[in-house]
N, CA, C and O atoms as a GROMACS GRO file, in nm:
protein
  372
    1ASP      N    1  10.577   9.301  10.944
    1ASP     CA    2  10.658   9.184  10.972
    1ASP      C    3  10.566   9.062  10.982
    1ASP      O    4  10.492   9.049  11.079
    2PRO      N    5  10.568   8.975  10.884
    2PRO     CA    6  10.480   8.858  10.885
    2PRO      C    7  10.502   8.766  11.005
    2PRO      O    8  10.414   8.685  11.037
    3ALA      N    9  10.616   8.777  11.070
    3ALA     CA   10  10.644   8.690  11.185
    3ALA      C   11  10.622   8.762  11.318
    3ALA      O   12  10.669   8.715  11.422
    4SER      N   13  10.551   8.874  11.316
    4SER     CA   14  10.534   8.950  11.440
    4SER      C   15  10.450   8.875  11.542
    4SER      O   16  10.362   8.797  11.508
    5ASP      N   17  10.479   8.901  11.668
    5ASP     CA   18  10.402   8.840  11.777
    5ASP      C   19  10.256   8.881  11.772
    5ASP      O   20  10.167   8.800  11.799
    6GLY      N   21  10.231   9.007  11.736
    6GLY     CA   22  10.093   9.056  11.731
    6GLY      C   23  10.009   8.984  11.627
    6GLY      O   24   9.894   8.948  11.654
    7LEU      N   25  10.065   8.963  11.508
    7LEU     CA   26   9.991   8.889  11.405
    7LEU      C   27   9.968   8.744  11.448
    7LEU      O   28   9.860   8.690  11.426
    8ALA      N   29  10.068   8.683  11.508
    8ALA     CA   30  10.053   8.545  11.555
    8ALA      C   31   9.945   8.536  11.662
    8ALA      O   32   9.864   8.444  11.661
    9ARG      N   33   9.944   8.630  11.753
    9ARG     CA   34   9.843   8.631  11.860
    9ARG      C   35   9.703   8.649  11.800
    9ARG      O   36   9.610   8.578  11.840
   10ALA      N   37   9.688   8.741  11.707
   10ALA     CA   38   9.558   8.764  11.644
   10ALA      C   39   9.511   8.638  11.572
   10ALA      O   40   9.393   8.603  11.579
   11ALA      N   41   9.601   8.571  11.502
   11ALA     CA   42   9.565   8.448  11.431
   11ALA      C   43   9.520   8.340  11.529
   11ALA      O   44   9.426   8.266  11.501
   12ARG      N   45   9.587   8.330  11.645
   12ARG     CA   46   9.546   8.231  11.746
   12ARG      C   47   9.405   8.258  11.797
   12ARG      O   48   9.334   8.165  11.835
   13PHE      N   49   9.365   8.384  11.798
   13PHE     CA   50   9.230   8.420  11.841
   13PHE      C   51   9.128   8.407  11.728
   13PHE      O   52   9.010   8.436  11.747
   14GLY      N   53   9.174   8.363  11.611
   14GLY     CA   54   9.082   8.339  11.500
   14GLY      C   55   9.062   8.456  11.406
   14GLY      O   56   8.975   8.452  11.320
   15PHE      N   57   9.142   8.561  11.422
   15PHE     CA   58   9.130   8.676  11.333
   15PHE      C   59   9.210   8.652  11.206
   15PHE      O   60   9.320   8.596  11.210
   16GLU      N   61   9.154   8.694  11.095
   16GLU     CA   62   9.229   8.692  10.970
   16GLU      C   63   9.334   8.802  10.978
   16GLU      O   64   9.303   8.913  11.022
   17THR      N   65   9.456   8.773  10.938
   17THR     CA   66   9.563   8.872  10.948
   17THR      C   67   9.633   8.889  10.814
   17THR      O   68   9.623   8.803  10.726
   18THR      N   69   9.704   8.999  10.800
   18THR     CA   70   9.790   9.022  10.685
   18THR      C   71   9.905   9.112  10.729
   18THR      O   72   9.887   9.201  10.812
   19ALA      N   73  10.020   9.089  10.673
   19ALA     CA   74  10.135   9.176  10.695
   19ALA      C   75  10.158   9.262  10.571
   19ALA      O   76  10.263   9.324  10.556
   20GLU      N   77  10.058   9.265  10.482
   20GLU     CA   78  10.070   9.335  10.355
   20GLU      C   79   9.986   9.462  10.349
   20GLU      O   80   9.950   9.508  10.241
   21GLY      N   81   9.954   9.517  10.465
   21GLY     CA   82   9.882   9.644  10.470
   21GLY      C   83   9.746   9.641  10.404
   21GLY      O   84   9.681   9.536  10.398
   22VAL      N   85   9.704   9.757  10.354
   22VAL     CA   86   9.572   9.768  10.293
   22VAL      C   87   9.561   9.682  10.168
   22VAL      O   88   9.455   9.628  10.140
   23ASP      N   89   9.669   9.668  10.093
   23ASP     CA   90   9.663   9.583   9.974
   23ASP      C   91   9.632   9.439  10.011
   23ASP      O   92   9.556   9.372   9.941
   24GLY      N   93   9.690   9.390  10.119
   24GLY     CA   94   9.658   9.255  10.167
   24GLY      C   95   9.515   9.247  10.215
   24GLY      O   96   9.447   9.146  10.192
   25LEU      N   97   9.469   9.350  10.281
   25LEU     CA   98   9.331   9.356  10.329
   25LEU      C   99   9.233   9.352  10.212
   25LEU      O  100   9.131   9.283  10.218
   26LEU      N  101   9.264   9.424  10.105
   26LEU     CA  102   9.176   9.428   9.989
   26LEU      C  103   9.164   9.293   9.920
   26LEU      O  104   9.065   9.267   9.852
   27ARG      N  105   9.263   9.207   9.936
   27ARG     CA  106   9.258   9.072   9.877
   27ARG      C  107   9.182   8.973   9.963
   27ARG      O  108   9.161   8.858   9.922
   28SER      N  109   9.140   9.014  10.080
   28SER     CA  110   9.069   8.924  10.170
   28SER      C  111   8.935   8.883  10.110
   28SER      O  112   8.863   8.967  10.055
   29PRO      N  113   8.900   8.756  10.119
   29PRO     CA  114   8.768   8.713  10.071
   29PRO      C  115   8.656   8.770  10.157
   29PRO      O  116   8.539   8.762  10.119
   30ARG      N  117   8.690   8.828  10.271
   30ARG     CA  118   8.589   8.884  10.362
   30ARG      C  119   8.587   9.037  10.360
   30ARG      O  120   8.534   9.100  10.452
   31ILE      N  121   8.644   9.097  10.256
   31ILE     CA  122   8.653   9.243  10.250
   31ILE      C  123   8.516   9.308  10.262
   31ILE      O  124   8.505   9.418  10.317
   32ASP      N  125   8.412   9.244  10.213
   32ASP     CA  126   8.277   9.301  10.220
   32ASP      C  127   8.223   9.308  10.362
   32ASP      O  128   8.124   9.377  10.387
   33GLU      N  129   8.286   9.237  10.455
   33GLU     CA  130   8.242   9.238  10.595
   33GLU      C  131   8.308   9.349  10.676
   33GLU      O  132   8.272   9.371  10.792
   34ILE      N  133   8.404   9.417  10.617
   34ILE     CA  134   8.480   9.519  10.690
   34ILE      C  135   8.411   9.653  10.676
   34ILE      O  136   8.385   9.700  10.565
   35GLY      N  137   8.381   9.715  10.789
   35GLY     CA  138   8.313   9.844  10.788
   35GLY      C  139   8.400   9.959  10.834
   35GLY      O  140   8.376  10.074  10.797
   36ILE      N  141   8.502   9.928  10.914
   36ILE     CA  142   8.590  10.032  10.969
   36ILE      C  143   8.734   9.982  10.967
   36ILE      O  144   8.761   9.866  10.999
   37VAL      N  145   8.826  10.070  10.929
   37VAL     CA  146   8.969  10.041  10.934
   37VAL      C  147   9.036  10.150  11.016
   37VAL      O  148   9.012  10.269  10.994
   38PHE      N  149   9.120  10.111  11.110
   38PHE     CA  150   9.204  10.204  11.185
   38PHE      C  151   9.338  10.210  11.114
   38PHE      O  152   9.405  10.108  11.100
   39ASP      N  153   9.378  10.328  11.070
   39ASP     CA  154   9.502  10.344  10.995
   39ASP      C  155   9.605  10.417  11.081
   39ASP      O  156   9.588  10.534  11.113
   40ALA      N  157   9.711  10.346  11.118
   40ALA     CA  158   9.819  10.402  11.199
   40ALA      C  159   9.951  10.395  11.123
   40ALA      O  160  10.055  10.364  11.181
   41THR      N  161   9.946  10.423  10.993
   41THR     CA  162  10.066  10.415  10.910
   41THR      C  163  10.141  10.548  10.915
   41THR      O  164  10.198  10.583  11.018
   42SER      N  165  10.141  10.621  10.806
   42SER     CA  166  10.200  10.754  10.797
   42SER      C  167  10.103  10.842  10.719
   42SER      O  168  10.008  10.791  10.659
   43ALA      N  169  10.126  10.972  10.719
   43ALA     CA  170  10.035  11.062  10.647
   43ALA      C  171  10.029  11.028  10.499
   43ALA      O  172   9.921  11.023  10.440
   44GLY      N  173  10.144  11.005  10.438
   44GLY     CA  174  10.147  10.971  10.296
   44GLY      C  175  10.079  10.839  10.266
   44GLY      O  176  10.000  10.829  10.172
   45ALA      N  177  10.109  10.739  10.346
   45ALA     CA  178  10.046  10.608  10.326
   45ALA      C  179   9.896  10.617  10.351
   45ALA      O  180   9.817  10.551  10.284
   46HIS      N  181   9.856  10.700  10.447
   46HIS     CA  182   9.713  10.713  10.477
   46HIS      C  183   9.637  10.768  10.358
   46HIS      O  184   9.527  10.722  10.327
   47ARG      N  185   9.694  10.866  10.290
   47ARG     CA  186   9.626  10.922  10.172
   47ARG      C  187   9.603  10.814  10.067
   47ARG      O  188   9.495  10.807  10.008
   48ALA      N  189   9.703  10.729  10.045
   48ALA     CA  190   9.688  10.619   9.948
   48ALA      C  191   9.588  10.516   9.998
   48ALA      O  192   9.505  10.468   9.920
   49ASN      N  193   9.594  10.482  10.126
   49ASN     CA  194   9.502  10.383  10.183
   49ASN      C  195   9.358  10.432  10.176
   49ASN      O  196   9.268  10.356  10.140
   50GLU      N  197   9.337  10.558  10.210
   50GLU     CA  198   9.202  10.614  10.209
   50GLU      C  199   9.143  10.611  10.069
   50GLU      O  200   9.024  10.583  10.052
   51ALA      N  201   9.225  10.640   9.969
   51ALA     CA  202   9.178  10.638   9.830
   51ALA      C  203   9.137  10.498   9.786
   51ALA      O  204   9.050  10.484   9.700
   52LYS      N  205   9.197  10.396   9.843
   52LYS     CA  206   9.162  10.258   9.809
   52LYS      C  207   9.038  10.211   9.884
   52LYS      O  208   8.960  10.131   9.832
   53LEU      N  209   9.019  10.259  10.006
   53LEU     CA  210   8.909  10.212  10.090
   53LEU      C  211   8.779  10.288  10.069
   53LEU      O  212   8.671  10.230  10.081
   54ARG      N  213   8.787  10.415  10.038
   54ARG     CA  214   8.665  10.498  10.024
   54ARG      C  215   8.569  10.442   9.920
   54ARG      O  216   8.449  10.436   9.948
   55PRO      N  217   8.615  10.401   9.800
   55PRO     CA  218   8.519  10.350   9.701
   55PRO      C  219   8.442  10.226   9.749
   55PRO      O  220   8.335  10.195   9.697
   56LEU      N  221   8.497  10.156   9.847
   56LEU     CA  222   8.431  10.037   9.901
   56LEU      C  223   8.336  10.071  10.014
   56LEU      O  224   8.267   9.983  10.067
   57GLY      N  225   8.330  10.198  10.052
   57GLY     CA  226   8.242  10.240  10.161
   57GLY      C  227   8.295  10.205  10.298
   57GLY      O  228   8.219  10.204  10.395
   58ILE      N  229   8.424  10.177  10.308
   58ILE     CA  230   8.485  10.143  10.436
   58ILE      C  231   8.527  10.273  10.506
   58ILE      O  232   8.602  10.353  10.450
   59ARG      N  233   8.477  10.293  10.627
   59ARG     CA  234   8.514  10.412  10.705
   59ARG      C  235   8.655  10.396  10.759
   59ARG      O  236   8.698  10.286  10.793
   60VAL      N  237   8.725  10.508  10.765
   60VAL     CA  238   8.864  10.504  10.810
   60VAL      C  239   8.882  10.596  10.930
   60VAL      O  240   8.844  10.713  10.927
   61ILE      N  241   8.941  10.540  11.035
   61ILE     CA  242   8.982  10.618  11.151
   61ILE      C  243   9.130  10.648  11.132
   61ILE      O  244   9.214  10.559  11.138
   62ASP      N  245   9.160  10.774  11.109
   62ASP     CA  246   9.295  10.819  11.077
   62ASP      C  247   9.371  10.849  11.206
   62ASP      O  248   9.334  10.938  11.282
   63LEU      N  249   9.476  10.774  11.228
   63LEU     CA  250   9.564  10.795  11.344
   63LEU      C  251   9.698  10.854  11.300
   63LEU      O  252   9.798  10.842  11.370
   64THR      N  253   9.698  10.917  11.181
   64THR     CA  254   9.818  10.978  11.125
   64THR      C  255   9.798  11.130  11.119
   64THR      O  256   9.689  11.179  11.150
   65PRO      N  257   9.900  11.205  11.079
   65PRO     CA  258   9.883  11.350  11.063
   65PRO      C  259   9.820  11.392  10.931
   65PRO      O  260   9.818  11.512  10.901
   66ALA      N  261   9.768  11.301  10.851
   66ALA     CA  262   9.714  11.334  10.718
   66ALA      C  263   9.597  11.432  10.724
   66ALA      O  264   9.586  11.519  10.639
   67ALA      N  265   9.512  11.418  10.822
   67ALA     CA  266   9.398  11.510  10.844
   67ALA      C  267   9.308  11.525  10.722
   67ALA      O  268   9.273  11.636  10.683
   68ILE      N  269   9.271  11.413  10.660
   68ILE     CA  270   9.179  11.416  10.547
   68ILE      C  271   9.038  11.450  10.594
   68ILE      O  272   8.969  11.531  10.533
   69GLY      N  273   8.997  11.388  10.702
   69GLY     CA  274   8.863  11.412  10.755
   69GLY      C  275   8.865  11.509  10.870
   69GLY      O  276   8.970  11.565  10.904
   70PRO      N  277   8.750  11.530  10.932
   70PRO     CA  278   8.743  11.622  11.045
   70PRO      C  279   8.817  11.567  11.167
   70PRO      O  280   8.827  11.446  11.186
   71TYR      N  281   8.868  11.658  11.248
   71TYR     CA  282   8.931  11.619  11.374
   71TYR      C  283   8.823  11.574  11.471
   71TYR      O  284   8.721  11.641  11.487
   72VAL      N  285   8.844  11.459  11.535
   72VAL     CA  286   8.745  11.406  11.628
   72VAL      C  287   8.810  11.377  11.763
   72VAL      O  288   8.910  11.305  11.772
   73VAL      N  289   8.751  11.434  11.866
   73VAL     CA  290   8.781  11.400  12.004
   73VAL      C  291   8.653  11.334  12.054
   73VAL      O  292   8.555  11.404  12.079
   74PRO      N  293   8.650  11.201  12.068
   74PRO     CA  294   8.524  11.132  12.095
   74PRO      C  295   8.439  11.191  12.206
   74PRO      O  296   8.317  11.200  12.191
   75ALA      N  297   8.499  11.230  12.315
   75ALA     CA  298   8.421  11.284  12.426
   75ALA      C  299   8.365  11.423  12.396
   75ALA      O  300   8.276  11.471  12.467
   76VAL      N  301   8.416  11.488  12.292
   76VAL     CA  302   8.376  11.625  12.262
   76VAL      C  303   8.284  11.634  12.141
   76VAL      O  304   8.179  11.699  12.147
   77ASN      N  305   8.321  11.569  12.028
   77ASN     CA  306   8.246  11.592  11.905
   77ASN      C  307   8.220  11.467  11.819
   77ASN      O  308   8.195  11.479  11.699
   78LEU      N  309   8.225  11.351  11.878
   78LEU     CA  310   8.202  11.228  11.802
   78LEU      C  311   8.066  11.229  11.733
   78LEU      O  312   8.056  11.194  11.615
   79GLU      N  313   7.962  11.268  11.804
   79GLU     CA  314   7.826  11.267  11.750
   79GLU      C  315   7.815  11.348  11.621
   79GLU      O  316   7.738  11.312  11.531
   80GLU      N  317   7.889  11.456  11.611
   80GLU     CA  318   7.884  11.543  11.493
   80GLU      C  319   7.940  11.477  11.368
   80GLU      O  320   7.907  11.518  11.257
   81HIS      N  321   8.023  11.376  11.385
   81HIS     CA  322   8.096  11.320  11.271
   81HIS      C  323   8.072  11.170  11.251
   81HIS      O  324   8.153  11.103  11.186
   82LEU      N  325   7.964  11.118  11.304
   82LEU     CA  326   7.938  10.974  11.293
   82LEU      C  327   7.923  10.927  11.148
   82LEU      O  328   7.951  10.811  11.119
   83ASP      N  329   7.880  11.013  11.059
   83ASP     CA  330   7.861  10.974  10.920
   83ASP      C  331   7.980  11.005  10.830
   83ASP      O  332   7.977  10.976  10.711
   84ALA      N  333   8.085  11.062  10.885
   84ALA     CA  334   8.202  11.097  10.805
   84ALA      C  335   8.274  10.969  10.760
   84ALA      O  336   8.292  10.878  10.840
   85PRO      N  337   8.313  10.962  10.632
   85PRO     CA  338   8.382  10.842  10.584
   85PRO      C  339   8.526  10.831  10.635
   85PRO      O  340   8.585  10.723  10.632
   86ASN      N  341   8.581  10.942  10.682
   86ASN     CA  342   8.718  10.944  10.731
   86ASN      C  343   8.724  11.046  10.844
   86ASN      O  344   8.686  11.162  10.825
   87VAL      N  345   8.771  11.006  10.960
   87VAL     CA  346   8.788  11.100  11.071
   87VAL      C  347   8.931  11.095  11.121
   87VAL      O  348   8.994  10.990  11.125
   88ASN      N  349   8.981  11.211  11.159
   88ASN     CA  350   9.115  11.223  11.213
   88ASN      C  351   9.104  11.217  11.365
   88ASN      O  352   9.067  11.315  11.429
   89MET      N  353   9.136  11.102  11.422
   89MET     CA  354   9.121  11.080  11.566
   89MET      C  355   9.231  11.154  11.641
   89MET      O  356   9.350  11.126  11.622
   90VAL      N  357   9.192  11.247  11.725
   90VAL     CA  358   9.288  11.319  11.808
   90VAL      C  359   9.319  11.231  11.928
   90VAL      O  360   9.230  11.201  12.008
   91THR      N  361   9.445  11.189  11.940
   91THR     CA  362   9.482  11.097  12.047
   91THR      C  363   9.572  11.161  12.151
   91THR      O  364   9.598  11.102  12.255
   92CYS      N  365   9.619  11.282  12.124
   92CYS     CA  366   9.702  11.353  12.221
   92CYS      C  367   9.699  11.501  12.188
   92CYS      O  368   9.651  11.540  12.082
   93GLY      N  369   9.749  11.582  12.279
   93GLY     CA  370   9.761  11.725  12.253
   93GLY      C  371   9.641  11.800  12.287
   93GLY      O  372   9.637  11.922  12.270
   0.00000   0.00000   0.00000
């Protein structure tokens, strides 16, 4: 939603924003400055997003059920997966 309160708040803090998902992010003139993306879309969308971001060397924190990368519980096994290009962040359960 381009009119969302969250996007407006981020813009007021000086962050570049987009309501166009990863495709909007890829059009950013600052794409080369992005090292990590948190993806909280859906499993299907995550697979497509990951395929677009991986060639650019952008690491992805997967907050969906896609489970492309290893499961990570930061307090338990973060150190083991610091170099993984995609990690499935366990947030509950």
